[in-house]
Structure formats: C-alpha cells, structure tokens
Backbone bond lengths (Angstrom), bond angles and torsions (degrees), N, CA, C in turn:
res aa  C-N    CA-C-N  psi(-1)  N-CA   C-N-CA  omega(-1)  CA-C   N-CA-C  phi
1 M - - - 1.445 - - 1.530 108.20 -
2 Q 1.284 115.54 127.55 1.460 121.11 -177.42 1.529 110.17 -92.69
3 H 1.341 115.97 132.58 1.460 121.42 179.85 1.515 109.79 -116.84
4 H 1.303 115.34 155.42 1.446 121.16 177.50 1.524 109.98 -77.75
5 A 1.323 115.86 159.98 1.463 120.95 -179.43 1.526 111.12 -64.34
6 K 1.325 117.60 -36.06 1.465 120.49 179.70 1.524 110.97 -63.33
7 Y 1.319 116.69 -40.03 1.457 121.36 178.79 1.530 110.37 -61.88
8 L 1.324 116.71 -44.33 1.453 120.32 -179.05 1.523 112.10 -68.46
9 I 1.321 117.46 -34.27 1.464 120.75 176.96 1.521 109.96 -65.06
10 V 1.332 116.96 -45.60 1.475 120.84 179.22 1.518 109.81 -64.45
11 L 1.331 117.63 -38.20 1.460 121.15 177.89 1.529 111.10 -62.54
12 C 1.324 117.13 -43.73 1.473 120.55 178.32 1.526 111.49 -63.91
13 I 1.331 117.11 -41.11 1.464 120.49 177.72 1.527 110.14 -62.91
14 K 1.326 116.37 -42.41 1.460 120.23 179.74 1.526 110.92 -63.77
15 L 1.314 117.16 -42.75 1.460 120.38 178.87 1.527 111.81 -64.46
16 L 1.329 117.29 -38.72 1.464 120.37 176.69 1.525 111.41 -64.27
17 L 1.334 116.87 -40.00 1.460 120.16 177.65 1.528 111.42 -65.32
18 V 1.327 116.68 -40.20 1.466 120.41 178.68 1.528 110.04 -65.57
19 L 1.332 117.18 -41.75 1.461 119.74 177.34 1.530 111.53 -64.57
20 G 1.327 117.14 -37.53 1.459 120.55 175.96 1.514 111.83 -64.11
21 L 1.328 116.59 -41.32 1.468 121.08 178.00 1.525 110.66 -64.86
22 L 1.324 116.52 -41.31 1.461 121.02 177.53 1.527 110.78 -63.94
23 T 1.329 117.06 -39.78 1.460 121.13 178.26 1.520 111.15 -63.89
24 L 1.330 117.43 -43.98 1.463 120.64 177.47 1.526 111.49 -61.50
25 F 1.327 115.87 -40.85 1.462 119.98 179.42 1.528 110.71 -64.09
26 L 1.332 116.51 -48.32 1.462 119.36 -178.95 1.524 111.43 -65.41
27 Y 1.321 117.51 -37.63 1.464 121.10 176.50 1.525 110.52 -61.02
28 T 1.319 115.74 -42.11 1.463 120.34 179.69 1.523 110.93 -66.31
29 V 1.318 117.44 -43.30 1.466 120.99 -177.86 1.522 110.83 -67.89
30 I 1.321 117.37 -43.86 1.462 120.36 -176.00 1.526 111.37 -69.84
31 F 1.332 116.91 -48.49 1.456 119.32 -174.07 1.526 113.25 -87.62
32 K 1.310 119.17 -17.43 1.461 121.67 178.14 1.524 110.48 -68.73
33 S 1.325 117.46 -40.47 1.462 120.30 -179.98 1.525 111.09 -67.21
34 D 1.336 118.43 -34.66 1.460 121.29 177.60 1.520 111.27 -68.25
35 D 1.319 118.03 -41.59 1.459 122.03 -178.78 1.526 111.63 -66.96
36 Q 1.298 117.63 -39.67 1.466 120.20 -179.47 1.516 111.29 -68.94
37 A 1.312 117.21 -34.73 1.459 119.84 -179.67 1.524 110.82 -68.13
38 E 1.315 117.26 -35.42 1.457 120.84 -178.91 1.529 112.13 -78.23
39 E 1.326 116.88 -46.14 1.458 120.60 -172.68 1.522 113.15 -89.41
40 G 1.302 118.05 -35.12 1.453 121.36 -179.67 1.519 113.57 72.50
41 E 1.313 117.99 24.58 1.462 121.37 -179.49 1.521 110.53 -81.57
42 S 1.311 116.11 151.69 1.454 120.53 178.08 1.533 111.44 -99.85
43 Y 1.327 117.83 -1.36 1.464 121.64 -178.92 1.528 109.51 -74.99
44 E 1.331 116.98 125.42 1.461 122.73 -175.37 1.519 111.17 -104.47
45 A 1.293 118.73 73.37 1.462 121.54 176.18 1.522 108.67 -86.34
46 I 1.309 116.10 138.49 1.465 120.82 179.09 1.519 107.98 -100.39
47 P 1.322 117.44 112.78 1.464 118.75 179.18 1.528 111.10 -71.81
48 F 1.297 116.47 148.68 1.462 123.77 177.91 1.523 112.82 61.16
49 Q 1.322 117.37 28.53 1.470 120.55 -177.67 1.527 110.96 -65.79
50 R 1.309 117.51 -42.30 1.459 120.63 -178.92 1.532 110.92 -67.38
51 A 1.332 117.12 -39.74 1.468 120.62 177.91 1.522 110.76 -64.03
52 A 1.329 117.10 -41.39 1.464 121.11 178.91 1.525 111.15 -65.52
53 L 1.323 116.77 -37.28 1.464 120.38 177.98 1.521 110.74 -63.59
54 W 1.329 117.04 -46.12 1.467 120.09 179.69 1.526 111.83 -67.42
55 M 1.318 117.33 -37.07 1.465 119.53 176.62 1.531 110.67 -62.37
56 G 1.328 116.56 -43.67 1.467 120.19 177.62 1.513 112.18 -62.47
57 F 1.324 116.24 -39.64 1.461 120.94 177.50 1.533 111.07 -61.47
58 F 1.328 117.01 -45.21 1.464 120.21 179.96 1.522 112.36 -71.48
59 I 1.329 118.13 -26.91 1.467 120.55 174.36 1.521 109.94 -65.51
60 V 1.322 117.36 -41.77 1.472 120.96 178.07 1.533 110.10 -65.31
61 I 1.326 117.38 -40.34 1.468 120.57 177.55 1.524 110.84 -63.80
62 C 1.325 116.73 -40.99 1.467 120.00 177.66 1.529 111.42 -64.01
63 A 1.321 116.68 -37.99 1.469 119.82 178.07 1.526 110.48 -63.94
64 A 1.326 117.19 -39.97 1.465 120.30 177.99 1.524 110.63 -66.93
65 A 1.314 116.98 -39.88 1.468 120.39 178.09 1.523 111.35 -65.53
66 M 1.325 116.66 -38.55 1.466 119.98 178.24 1.531 111.05 -65.77
67 K 1.326 117.00 -38.58 1.460 119.81 177.59 1.519 110.78 -65.33
68 H 1.320 116.22 -39.63 1.455 121.30 178.44 1.530 112.25 -67.59
69 L 1.336 117.46 -38.94 1.466 121.86 -177.09 1.523 112.34 -80.07
70 H 1.313 117.94 -15.39 1.464 120.19 -176.80 1.516 112.72 -72.16
71 L 1.307 118.18 -21.63 1.476 121.42 -175.76 1.489 113.17 -64.00
C-alpha cells in the first residue's frame, strides 16, 4: 500500500510523541519509587503532568490528521 509523504511525516511525529510519553511514564515510575523510599512523603505530585497532557493532545491531533490524509 502506497502512502503519501505527508502521511508518513505525521506518522513519524505521532510515534515520536508516543515514545516521549512512554519515556516520561517510565522515568516517573522508576525514579518516583526511589524518591518515596528516601523521603517518606505522602504528597503525590506527578512530574511532567503538563507535558504529558500536551503530548496526548498532539497524539490525538496526529491521529485525526492521519485519518484525513489516508483517503
């Protein structure tokens, strides 16, 4: 199946955003457990929450663009 260059560019951007979101998640999971063990705080702040929200928003936009470009 042949795709247009615009479709492939949007696909690459979407994949990069998903990998960035996965990296933020893994960073939070790995280093959050270490910080809680040392400090013993009960405060549950989510680091990079705003960045993850914007990445998710742009992933949805990329999905809509890919659906539009697939025709």
